[in-house]
A tleap script that builds the chain and sets N, CA, C and O, in Angstrom:
source leaprc.protein.ff14SB
mol = sequence {
  NMET SER ASP LYS HIE ILE VAL MET PHE ASP
  MET ASP GLY THR ILE THR PRO PRO ARG GLU
  LYS ILE GLU GLY LYS ILE ILE SER SER LEU
  LYS ASP LEU SER GLY TYR ALA LYS ILE VAL
  ILE LEU THR GLY SER ASP TYR ASP TYR VAL
  MET GLN GLN CYS SER SER ILE LEU SER LYS
  ASP GLY GLN LEU GLN LYS ALA VAL ASP ILE
  LEU PRO CYS ASN GLY THR LYS VAL TYR ARG
  TRP CASP
}
set mol.1.N position { 0.857 -0.970 0.225 }
set mol.1.CA position { -0.017 0.044 -0.176 }
set mol.1.C position { 0.713 0.883 -0.406 }
set mol.1.O position { 1.858 0.457 -0.252 }
set mol.2.N position { 0.689 2.594 -0.913 }
set mol.2.CA position { 0.856 3.135 -1.030 }
set mol.2.C position { 1.007 4.673 -0.368 }
set mol.2.O position { 0.909 4.138 0.736 }
set mol.3.N position { 1.148 6.027 -0.055 }
set mol.3.CA position { 0.245 6.604 0.219 }
set mol.3.C position { -0.143 7.724 -0.853 }
set mol.3.O position { -0.273 8.942 -0.731 }
set mol.4.N position { -0.273 6.908 -1.895 }
set mol.4.CA position { -1.227 7.750 -2.864 }
set mol.4.C position { -2.734 7.648 -2.518 }
set mol.4.O position { -3.486 8.436 -3.090 }
set mol.5.N position { -3.229 6.792 -1.675 }
set mol.5.CA position { -4.140 6.645 -1.549 }
set mol.5.C position { -4.351 7.827 -0.254 }
set mol.5.O position { -3.547 7.727 0.673 }
set mol.6.N position { -5.429 8.963 -0.164 }
set mol.6.CA position { -5.306 9.789 1.120 }
set mol.6.C position { -6.206 9.884 1.252 }
set mol.6.O position { -6.794 9.911 0.171 }
set mol.7.N position { -6.965 9.990 2.246 }
set mol.7.CA position { -8.566 10.454 2.404 }
set mol.7.C position { -8.524 11.779 3.894 }
set mol.7.O position { -7.946 11.649 4.973 }
set mol.8.N position { -9.027 12.498 3.593 }
set mol.8.CA position { -8.486 13.788 4.495 }
set mol.8.C position { -10.136 14.307 4.758 }
set mol.8.O position { -10.975 14.632 3.917 }
set mol.9.N position { -10.236 14.252 6.190 }
set mol.9.CA position { -11.342 14.479 6.870 }
set mol.9.C position { -11.410 16.117 8.005 }
set mol.9.O position { -10.499 16.524 8.726 }
set mol.10.N position { -12.414 16.577 7.859 }
set mol.10.CA position { -12.856 17.546 8.524 }
set mol.10.C position { -12.825 17.108 10.030 }
set mol.10.O position { -12.500 15.921 10.060 }
set mol.11.N position { -12.995 17.505 11.046 }
set mol.11.CA position { -12.832 16.959 12.731 }
set mol.11.C position { -14.492 17.448 13.029 }
set mol.11.O position { -15.391 16.637 12.805 }
set mol.12.N position { -14.772 18.682 13.491 }
set mol.12.CA position { -15.998 19.308 14.474 }
set mol.12.C position { -17.308 19.090 12.963 }
set mol.12.O position { -17.357 19.677 11.882 }
set mol.13.N position { -18.182 18.021 13.541 }
set mol.13.CA position { -19.068 18.189 12.493 }
set mol.13.C position { -19.150 16.960 11.426 }
set mol.13.O position { -20.075 16.765 10.637 }
set mol.14.N position { -18.041 16.223 11.574 }
set mol.14.CA position { -17.240 15.533 9.802 }
set mol.14.C position { -17.508 14.389 11.028 }
set mol.14.O position { -18.627 14.020 11.385 }
set mol.15.N position { -16.520 14.025 11.457 }
set mol.15.CA position { -16.007 12.624 11.995 }
set mol.15.C position { -16.212 12.577 13.587 }
set mol.15.O position { -16.445 11.513 14.161 }
set mol.16.N position { -16.104 13.896 14.311 }
set mol.16.CA position { -16.920 13.936 15.942 }
set mol.16.C position { -17.874 14.957 15.533 }
set mol.16.O position { -17.764 15.723 14.576 }
set mol.17.N position { -18.923 14.866 16.464 }
set mol.17.CA position { -19.915 15.780 16.278 }
set mol.17.C position { -18.700 17.267 17.253 }
set mol.17.O position { -17.672 17.147 17.920 }
set mol.18.N position { -19.559 18.545 16.830 }
set mol.18.CA position { -19.090 19.319 17.432 }
set mol.18.C position { -18.458 19.676 18.949 }
set mol.18.O position { -19.077 19.649 20.014 }
set mol.19.N position { -17.416 19.929 18.792 }
set mol.19.CA position { -16.298 19.369 20.552 }
set mol.19.C position { -16.811 18.349 21.156 }
set mol.19.O position { -17.085 18.549 22.339 }
set mol.20.N position { -17.024 17.364 20.759 }
set mol.20.CA position { -17.649 15.717 21.373 }
set mol.20.C position { -16.381 15.172 21.002 }
set mol.20.O position { -15.561 15.735 20.277 }
set mol.21.N position { -16.236 13.815 21.644 }
set mol.21.CA position { -15.084 13.065 21.570 }
set mol.21.C position { -15.937 12.102 20.007 }
set mol.21.O position { -16.984 12.512 19.506 }
set mol.22.N position { -15.332 11.079 19.598 }
set mol.22.CA position { -15.444 10.679 18.512 }
set mol.22.C position { -16.367 9.506 18.328 }
set mol.22.O position { -15.715 8.912 19.187 }
set mol.23.N position { -17.111 8.796 18.058 }
set mol.23.CA position { -17.739 7.866 18.369 }
set mol.23.C position { -17.594 6.789 17.509 }
set mol.23.O position { -17.060 6.757 16.400 }
set mol.24.N position { -18.343 5.566 18.400 }
set mol.24.CA position { -17.740 3.783 17.807 }
set mol.24.C position { -17.823 3.890 16.658 }
set mol.24.O position { -16.687 4.012 16.199 }
set mol.25.N position { -18.936 3.925 15.527 }
set mol.25.CA position { -18.952 3.423 14.970 }
set mol.25.C position { -18.199 4.416 13.628 }
set mol.25.O position { -18.132 3.760 12.589 }
set mol.26.N position { -17.662 5.805 13.511 }
set mol.26.CA position { -16.535 6.028 13.251 }
set mol.26.C position { -15.487 5.604 13.588 }
set mol.26.O position { -14.860 5.172 12.620 }
set mol.27.N position { -14.999 5.518 14.469 }
set mol.27.CA position { -13.924 4.646 14.804 }
set mol.27.C position { -13.556 3.591 14.507 }
set mol.27.O position { -12.356 3.316 14.482 }
set mol.28.N position { -14.738 2.522 14.134 }
set mol.28.CA position { -14.585 1.347 13.290 }
set mol.28.C position { -14.565 1.402 11.877 }
set mol.28.O position { -13.977 0.519 11.253 }
set mol.29.N position { -15.293 2.588 11.137 }
set mol.29.CA position { -15.027 2.988 9.762 }
set mol.29.C position { -13.690 3.323 9.750 }
set mol.29.O position { -12.974 2.793 8.901 }
set mol.30.N position { -13.180 4.178 10.608 }
set mol.30.CA position { -11.747 4.635 10.402 }
set mol.30.C position { -10.851 3.466 10.350 }
set mol.30.O position { -10.114 3.329 9.373 }
set mol.31.N position { -10.849 2.845 11.051 }
set mol.31.CA position { -9.834 1.557 11.623 }
set mol.31.C position { -9.913 0.852 10.076 }
set mol.31.O position { -8.943 0.411 9.460 }
set mol.32.N position { -11.160 0.863 9.669 }
set mol.32.CA position { -11.144 -0.195 8.304 }
set mol.32.C position { -10.526 0.205 7.456 }
set mol.32.O position { -9.833 -0.504 6.726 }
set mol.33.N position { -10.705 2.067 7.321 }
set mol.33.CA position { -10.595 2.983 6.006 }
set mol.33.C position { -8.700 2.964 6.043 }
set mol.33.O position { -8.078 3.262 5.024 }
set mol.34.N position { -8.063 2.622 7.192 }
set mol.34.CA position { -6.967 2.932 7.534 }
set mol.34.C position { -5.763 1.590 6.556 }
set mol.34.O position { -4.634 1.736 6.088 }
set mol.35.N position { -6.579 0.534 6.589 }
set mol.35.CA position { -5.846 -0.944 5.587 }
set mol.35.C position { -5.754 -0.171 3.971 }
set mol.35.O position { -4.848 -0.358 3.159 }
set mol.36.N position { -6.819 0.622 3.809 }
set mol.36.CA position { -6.364 1.268 2.520 }
set mol.36.C position { -5.736 2.721 2.006 }
set mol.36.O position { -5.252 2.863 0.883 }
set mol.37.N position { -5.804 3.574 2.811 }
set mol.37.CA position { -5.744 4.621 3.026 }
set mol.37.C position { -5.186 5.484 3.798 }
set mol.37.O position { -5.719 5.633 4.897 }
set mol.38.N position { -4.260 6.107 3.556 }
set mol.38.CA position { -3.812 7.171 4.460 }
set mol.38.C position { -4.885 8.298 5.166 }
set mol.38.O position { -5.610 8.820 4.320 }
set mol.39.N position { -5.064 8.658 6.244 }
set mol.39.CA position { -6.401 9.046 7.000 }
set mol.39.C position { -5.643 10.761 7.578 }
set mol.39.O position { -4.595 10.704 8.222 }
set mol.40.N position { -6.023 11.607 7.396 }
set mol.40.CA position { -5.785 13.119 7.551 }
set mol.40.C position { -6.967 13.921 8.531 }
set mol.40.O position { -7.927 14.316 7.871 }
set mol.41.N position { -7.007 14.104 9.445 }
set mol.41.CA position { -7.609 15.013 10.168 }
set mol.41.C position { -7.036 16.224 9.588 }
set mol.41.O position { -5.851 16.325 9.270 }
set mol.42.N position { -8.237 17.476 9.415 }
set mol.42.CA position { -7.708 19.163 8.960 }
set mol.42.C position { -9.003 19.607 10.239 }
set mol.42.O position { -9.867 18.851 10.681 }
set mol.43.N position { -8.862 20.464 10.456 }
set mol.43.CA position { -9.418 21.164 11.559 }
set mol.43.C position { -9.191 22.577 11.821 }
set mol.43.O position { -8.188 23.011 11.253 }
set mol.44.N position { -9.703 23.239 12.373 }
set mol.44.CA position { -9.520 24.585 12.970 }
set mol.44.C position { -9.282 24.774 14.121 }
set mol.44.O position { -8.994 25.950 14.341 }
set mol.45.N position { -9.267 23.861 15.346 }
set mol.45.CA position { -8.975 23.770 16.314 }
set mol.45.C position { -7.472 23.287 16.599 }
set mol.45.O position { -6.789 22.576 15.862 }
set mol.46.N position { -7.111 23.846 17.859 }
set mol.46.CA position { -5.970 23.431 17.937 }
set mol.46.C position { -5.545 21.916 18.204 }
set mol.46.O position { -6.361 21.084 18.600 }
set mol.47.N position { -4.288 21.643 17.971 }
set mol.47.CA position { -3.757 20.130 18.925 }
set mol.47.C position { -4.365 19.508 19.659 }
set mol.47.O position { -4.848 18.382 19.533 }
set mol.48.N position { -4.384 20.302 20.591 }
set mol.48.CA position { -5.009 19.677 22.507 }
set mol.48.C position { -6.217 19.435 22.353 }
set mol.48.O position { -6.722 18.727 23.224 }
set mol.49.N position { -7.107 19.917 21.224 }
set mol.49.CA position { -8.969 19.827 20.719 }
set mol.49.C position { -8.629 18.253 19.964 }
set mol.49.O position { -9.157 17.225 20.389 }
set mol.50.N position { -7.860 18.261 19.024 }
set mol.50.CA position { -7.517 17.128 18.472 }
set mol.50.C position { -7.482 15.786 18.945 }
set mol.50.O position { -8.094 14.859 18.416 }
set mol.51.N position { -6.558 15.677 20.224 }
set mol.51.CA position { -6.020 14.921 21.133 }
set mol.51.C position { -7.332 14.431 21.964 }
set mol.51.O position { -7.610 13.233 21.918 }
set mol.52.N position { -8.273 15.457 22.840 }
set mol.52.CA position { -9.240 15.339 23.454 }
set mol.52.C position { -10.157 14.564 22.719 }
set mol.52.O position { -10.450 13.403 23.006 }
set mol.53.N position { -10.665 15.280 21.658 }
set mol.53.CA position { -11.560 14.388 20.512 }
set mol.53.C position { -11.407 13.067 20.074 }
set mol.53.O position { -12.208 12.135 20.010 }
set mol.54.N position { -9.824 13.201 19.685 }
set mol.54.CA position { -9.819 11.655 19.145 }
set mol.54.C position { -8.937 10.633 19.950 }
set mol.54.O position { -8.427 9.688 19.348 }
set mol.55.N position { -8.748 10.806 21.306 }
set mol.55.CA position { -7.755 10.518 21.490 }
set mol.55.C position { -8.028 8.730 21.264 }
set mol.55.O position { -7.017 8.032 21.179 }
set mol.56.N position { -9.259 8.129 21.183 }
set mol.56.CA position { -9.437 7.109 21.372 }
set mol.56.C position { -8.899 6.596 20.067 }
set mol.56.O position { -8.165 5.641 20.326 }
set mol.57.N position { -8.948 6.815 18.815 }
set mol.57.CA position { -7.830 6.339 17.920 }
set mol.57.C position { -6.503 6.987 17.290 }
set mol.57.O position { -6.101 6.821 16.139 }
set mol.58.N position { -5.871 7.816 18.371 }
set mol.58.CA position { -4.710 8.312 18.272 }
set mol.58.C position { -4.141 7.586 19.903 }
set mol.58.O position { -4.043 7.977 21.067 }
set mol.59.N position { -3.999 6.929 19.499 }
set mol.59.CA position { -3.292 6.594 20.745 }
set mol.59.C position { -2.753 4.787 20.336 }
set mol.59.O position { -3.427 4.091 19.577 }
set mol.60.N position { -1.430 4.273 21.017 }
set mol.60.CA position { -0.923 3.013 21.267 }
set mol.60.C position { -2.087 2.155 20.888 }
set mol.60.O position { -1.753 1.650 19.816 }
set mol.61.N position { -2.815 1.894 21.083 }
set mol.61.CA position { -4.158 0.856 21.147 }
set mol.61.C position { -4.783 1.223 20.276 }
set mol.61.O position { -5.567 0.319 19.990 }
set mol.62.N position { -4.979 2.449 19.347 }
set mol.62.CA position { -6.095 2.790 18.869 }
set mol.62.C position { -5.904 2.093 17.246 }
set mol.62.O position { -6.558 2.544 16.305 }
set mol.63.N position { -5.037 1.078 17.093 }
set mol.63.CA position { -4.935 -0.045 15.865 }
set mol.63.C position { -5.745 0.725 14.438 }
set mol.63.O position { -6.522 0.264 13.602 }
set mol.64.N position { -5.201 1.973 14.616 }
set mol.64.CA position { -4.863 2.024 12.793 }
set mol.64.C position { -3.714 1.678 12.229 }
set mol.64.O position { -2.542 1.841 12.570 }
set mol.65.N position { -4.371 1.032 11.051 }
set mol.65.CA position { -2.866 0.618 10.529 }
set mol.65.C position { -1.735 1.520 9.726 }
set mol.65.O position { -0.633 1.160 9.311 }
set mol.66.N position { -2.235 2.532 9.663 }
set mol.66.CA position { -1.504 3.507 8.950 }
set mol.66.C position { -1.441 4.785 10.020 }
set mol.66.O position { -2.250 5.175 10.862 }
set mol.67.N position { -0.120 5.265 9.614 }
set mol.67.CA position { 0.117 6.919 10.271 }
set mol.67.C position { -1.032 7.868 10.071 }
set mol.67.O position { -1.283 8.081 8.884 }
set mol.68.N position { -1.770 8.471 10.923 }
set mol.68.CA position { -2.332 9.454 11.248 }
set mol.68.C position { -2.144 10.809 10.651 }
set mol.68.O position { -1.782 11.244 11.744 }
set mol.69.N position { -2.055 12.066 9.730 }
set mol.69.CA position { -1.833 13.161 9.722 }
set mol.69.C position { -2.750 14.265 10.003 }
set mol.69.O position { -3.689 14.609 9.285 }
set mol.70.N position { -2.309 14.910 11.370 }
set mol.70.CA position { -3.182 15.699 11.599 }
set mol.70.C position { -2.827 17.746 11.261 }
set mol.70.O position { -1.746 18.226 11.600 }
set mol.71.N position { -3.609 18.365 10.786 }
set mol.71.CA position { -3.428 19.206 10.270 }
set mol.71.C position { -4.285 20.406 10.906 }
set mol.71.O position { -4.983 21.117 10.184 }
set mol.72.N position { -4.177 20.635 12.589 }
set mol.72.CA position { -5.143 21.764 12.908 }
set mol.72.C position { -4.549 23.117 12.567 }
set mol.72.O position { -3.569 23.381 11.869 }
set mol.73.N position { -5.370 23.899 13.222 }
set mol.73.CA position { -5.037 25.667 13.116 }
set mol.73.C position { -5.467 25.647 11.297 }
set mol.73.O position { -4.912 26.259 10.385 }
set mol.74.N position { -6.533 24.793 11.251 }
set mol.74.CA position { -6.998 25.122 9.518 }
set mol.74.C position { -5.548 24.449 8.456 }
set mol.74.O position { -5.472 24.383 7.229 }
set mol.75.N position { -4.814 24.142 9.236 }
set mol.75.CA position { -3.575 23.293 8.009 }
set mol.75.C position { -1.973 23.737 8.496 }
set mol.75.O position { -0.997 23.055 8.187 }
set mol.76.N position { -1.877 25.128 9.393 }
set mol.76.CA position { -0.915 25.560 9.266 }
set mol.76.C position { -0.109 25.050 10.195 }
set mol.76.O position { 1.005 25.574 10.190 }
set mol.77.N position { -0.273 24.205 11.003 }
set mol.77.CA position { 0.570 23.226 11.342 }
set mol.77.C position { 0.031 21.679 10.988 }
set mol.77.O position { -1.148 21.407 10.762 }
set mol.78.N position { 1.361 20.531 10.987 }
set mol.78.CA position { 1.482 19.448 10.488 }
set mol.78.C position { 2.161 18.766 11.387 }
set mol.78.O position { 3.312 19.028 11.737 }
set mol.79.N position { 1.006 17.242 12.079 }
set mol.79.CA position { 2.160 16.401 13.192 }
set mol.79.C position { 1.401 15.057 12.306 }
set mol.79.O position { 0.347 15.037 11.671 }
set mol.80.N position { 2.565 13.823 12.602 }
set mol.80.CA position { 2.255 12.663 12.214 }
set mol.80.C position { 1.935 12.054 12.902 }
set mol.80.O position { 2.899 11.670 13.565 }
set mol.81.N position { 0.746 11.511 13.337 }
set mol.81.CA position { 0.772 10.750 14.677 }
set mol.81.C position { 0.845 8.961 13.818 }
set mol.81.O position { 0.123 8.544 12.912 }
set mol.82.N position { 2.165 8.136 14.650 }
set mol.82.CA position { 2.436 6.799 14.101 }
set mol.82.C position { 3.000 6.356 15.441 }
set mol.82.O position { 3.423 5.209 15.584 }
savepdb mol mol.pdb
quit
């Protein structure tokens, strides 16, 4: 699998309810998707909010098959979670 397949998501209101933690159905779907494509989370929120809302997938036992790129602050910063 190469990094040619990338799927980018907005966080608040897309993969999470606004300002809430990511939910089970979305977690399961992202885990499945991570076997086929790199996942990128883009948000206007800062890095700390991403970690609060998505900690269940961005943890050592989050079980995503590929690294996740996090682009907080409307993409003005870039972090790779692997």
